[in-house]
C-alpha positions in Angstrom: 0.0 0.0 0.0 1.4 3.4 -1.0 2.1 6.1 1.5 -0.4 8.4 -0.2 -3.1 5.8 0.1 -2.3 5.2 3.8 -2.6 9.0 4.5 -5.9 9.1 2.6 -7.3 6.2 4.6 -6.1 7.8 7.9 -7.9 11.0 7.0 -11.1 9.2 6.1 -11.0 7.2 9.4 -10.4 10.4 11.3 -13.4 12.0 9.6 -15.6 9.0 10.4 -14.5 9.2 14.1 -15.2 12.9 14.3 -18.6 12.4 12.6 -19.5 9.7 15.1 -18.6 11.9 18.0 -20.7 14.8 16.5 -23.7 12.6 15.9 -23.5 11.2 19.5 -23.5 14.7 20.9 -26.3 15.7 18.6 -28.4 12.7 19.7 -27.8 13.7 23.4 -29.0 17.2 22.7 -32.1 16.0 20.9 -32.9 13.8 23.9 -32.3 16.7 26.3 -34.6 19.0 24.4 -37.3 16.3 24.2 -37.1 15.8 28.0 -37.4 19.6 28.5 -40.4 19.7 26.2 -42.1 16.9 28.2 -41.3 18.6 31.4 -42.8 21.9 30.2 -46.0 20.1 29.0 -46.2 18.3 32.3 -45.9 21.6 34.2 -48.7 23.1 32.0 -50.8 20.0 32.7 -50.5 20.5 36.4 -51.7 24.1 36.0 -54.7 23.1 33.9 -55.6 19.9 35.8 -58.8 20.3 37.9 -58.1 21.3 41.5 -59.0 18.8 44.1 -61.3 20.6 46.6 -62.5 19.9 50.1 -65.7 17.9 50.4 -67.5 21.0 51.7 -66.9 22.8 48.5 -69.7 23.1 46.0 -69.5 20.6 43.1 -71.4 19.6 40.1 -71.9 16.1 38.7 -71.2 15.2 35.1 -70.2 12.3 32.9 -66.8 11.6 31.5 -66.7 9.1 28.6 -63.7 6.8 28.7 -63.0 3.6 26.8 -64.8 0.5 28.1 -62.7 -2.4 29.5 -65.6 -4.8 29.0 -66.6 -3.9 25.5 -63.6 -2.8 23.3 -64.4 -0.1 20.9 -67.1 1.5 23.0 -67.3 4.3 25.5 -68.4 3.9 29.1 -69.8 6.9 30.9 -68.4 7.5 34.4 -70.1 10.0 36.8 -67.7 12.4 38.4 -67.9 15.4 40.7 -66.0 18.6 39.7 -65.7 22.0 41.3 -68.8 24.0 40.8 -68.8 26.9 38.4 -71.5 29.0 36.9 -69.7 29.3 33.6 -70.8 26.6 31.1 -67.5 26.9 29.2 -65.5 26.4 32.4 -67.6 23.2 33.2 -66.7 21.8 29.8 -63.0 22.8 30.3 -62.9 21.0 33.7 -64.6 17.9 32.2 -62.2 17.7 29.2 -59.2 18.2 31.4 -60.4 15.3 33.5 -61.0 13.2 30.3 -57.3 13.8 29.4 -55.6 13.6 32.8 -57.6 11.1 34.9 -58.7 8.0 33.1 -59.6 5.2 35.5 -56.8 3.1 33.9 -54.3 3.3 31.1 -56.4 1.0 28.9 -59.4 3.4 29.2 -57.5 6.4 27.9 -59.1 7.9 24.7 -56.8 10.9 24.2 -53.0 11.0 24.2 -51.6 11.8 27.6 -49.5 14.6 26.1 -52.7 16.4 24.9 -53.5 19.8 26.4 -56.8 21.7 26.1 -55.5 25.1 25.2 -58.9 27.0 25.0 -62.6 26.3 25.2 -65.3 28.7 23.9 -69.0 28.5 24.0 -70.7 30.8 21.5 -74.1 32.3 22.0 -75.6 30.1 19.3 -74.5 27.0 21.2 -71.4 26.3 19.2 -68.6 24.8 21.3 -65.0 25.3 20.2 -62.3 23.1 21.7 -58.7 24.0 20.9 -56.2 21.3 21.7 -52.4 21.1 21.5 -50.9 19.4 18.4 -50.4 16.2 20.5 -54.1 15.4 19.8 -53.3 15.1 16.1 -49.7 13.8 16.3 -50.1 11.3 19.1 -53.6 9.8 18.4 -53.1 6.4 16.8 -54.1 6.5 13.2 -57.1 4.4 12.3 -60.9 4.8 12.2 -61.6 3.0 15.5 -59.0 4.9 17.6 -59.8 8.3 16.0 -63.6 7.8 16.4 -63.2 6.8 20.0 -61.1 9.9 20.6 -63.6 12.2 18.8 -66.7 10.6 20.4 -65.2 10.9 23.9 -64.7 14.6 23.4 -68.1 15.2 21.9 -70.0 13.2 24.6 -68.0 14.6 27.4 -68.8 18.2 26.2 -72.5 17.5 25.8 -72.8 15.9 29.2 -71.1 18.9 30.9 -72.9 21.5 28.8 -76.3 20.3 27.6 -76.9 23.6 25.9 -74.0 23.0 23.5 -75.5 22.2 20.1 -72.5 22.0 17.8 -68.8 21.2 18.3 -65.7 22.5 16.4 -62.3 21.0 17.2 -59.1 23.0 16.5 -55.5 22.1 16.9 -53.1 24.8 18.0 -55.8 27.4 17.0 -56.1 26.1 13.5 -58.6 24.0 11.6 -57.2 20.6 10.5 -58.6 18.3 7.9 -58.5 15.1 9.9 -57.7 13.9 13.4 -54.9 11.5 12.5 -55.7 10.7 8.8 -59.2 9.4 8.9 -61.8 11.3 11.0 -62.8 14.5 9.3 -62.4 17.6 11.5 -63.0 20.2 8.9 -66.6 20.8 9.7 -68.7 21.8 12.7 -70.5 18.7 14.2 -74.0 18.5 15.5 -74.0 17.3 19.1 -77.5 16.0 18.9 -75.9 12.9 17.5 -74.0 12.3 20.7 -76.7 10.6 22.9 -76.5 11.2 26.7 -76.7 8.1 28.9 -78.1 7.9 32.4 -75.4 8.5 35.0 -73.2 5.5 35.6 -70.3 4.7 37.8 -67.5 2.2 37.4 -67.9 -1.3 38.9 -70.1 -4.3 38.4 -73.4 -3.7 36.8 -72.5 -0.4 35.1 -74.1 -0.3 31.7 -72.1 0.4 28.6 -72.9 3.0 25.9 -71.7 2.2 22.4 -69.4 4.7 20.8 -70.9 6.9 18.1 -70.4 5.1 14.9 -69.0 7.0 11.8 -71.7 9.1 10.3 -73.8 9.5 13.5 -72.3 12.9 14.2 -73.1 14.8 11.1 -71.1 17.9 10.1 -73.2 21.0 10.4 -70.8 22.7 8.0 -67.8 21.5 6.0 -67.0 18.2 4.3 -68.8 15.0 5.0 -66.9 12.3 6.8 
C-alpha cells in the first residue's frame, strides 16, 4: 500500500470518528430538548388539571366518557364530581381536562396523555369550540376505530357537561385541521344532537355500557362529509 493511500485512509478514518462523536453529541442534545419539552408540558398539565377541593366545597356532577374495558371499541360513561362553576365553558373545560388527565386506567384512555386543552369557547348560538395542542393530532393512533373513539369521547363529554351545547368544532393549535390522524374529518362543525347522553353510571359491576358513536352518526353542520 502506497504512502499516499495510507494517508488518505487515515484522513477518512479520522473524519468518520469525528462524525460519530458529533452525531452522538447531537443525539444527546435531541434527547435533552425532548425531555425539557415533556417537562414543560407536564408543568402546563399541572396548571390546567382540575383542582381537588374539600368535600364541603360546591361541586357539580357530570359524565366523562372513557374507553370501556368490558366492551372494546365502545365508551363507558363515568359520573364524576368537579368543582362547581356557573360558567358553562368552564364546566366543559374541567370535564375535558379530566378526560385527558384522569382515566380510571391506562387502557381506558381515549386521548393521548400529552394532549393539552388550550382553550374552550361556547358561543351564543350553542357552538362549542375546543382548541387542543398538536399532540391530539400527532399522538392519536391513526385508524378509524381509535380516531372515532377519541372524537366521540370529546363530543359526549362536552355534551354531558354543557347540555346547551349544540355543535362542536375541534381545533389544533388554534387552526382547523382536515383530519384527526388521517381518517376522521375535523374540517366541519358537528351536530352534538348525534351524541346521545346516557343515564349517570359509575365504574364497577353492573355499570351499563354505551356504544361509541359510529361513523356518520355525528353529522357535520358545515364543511365536508366524513
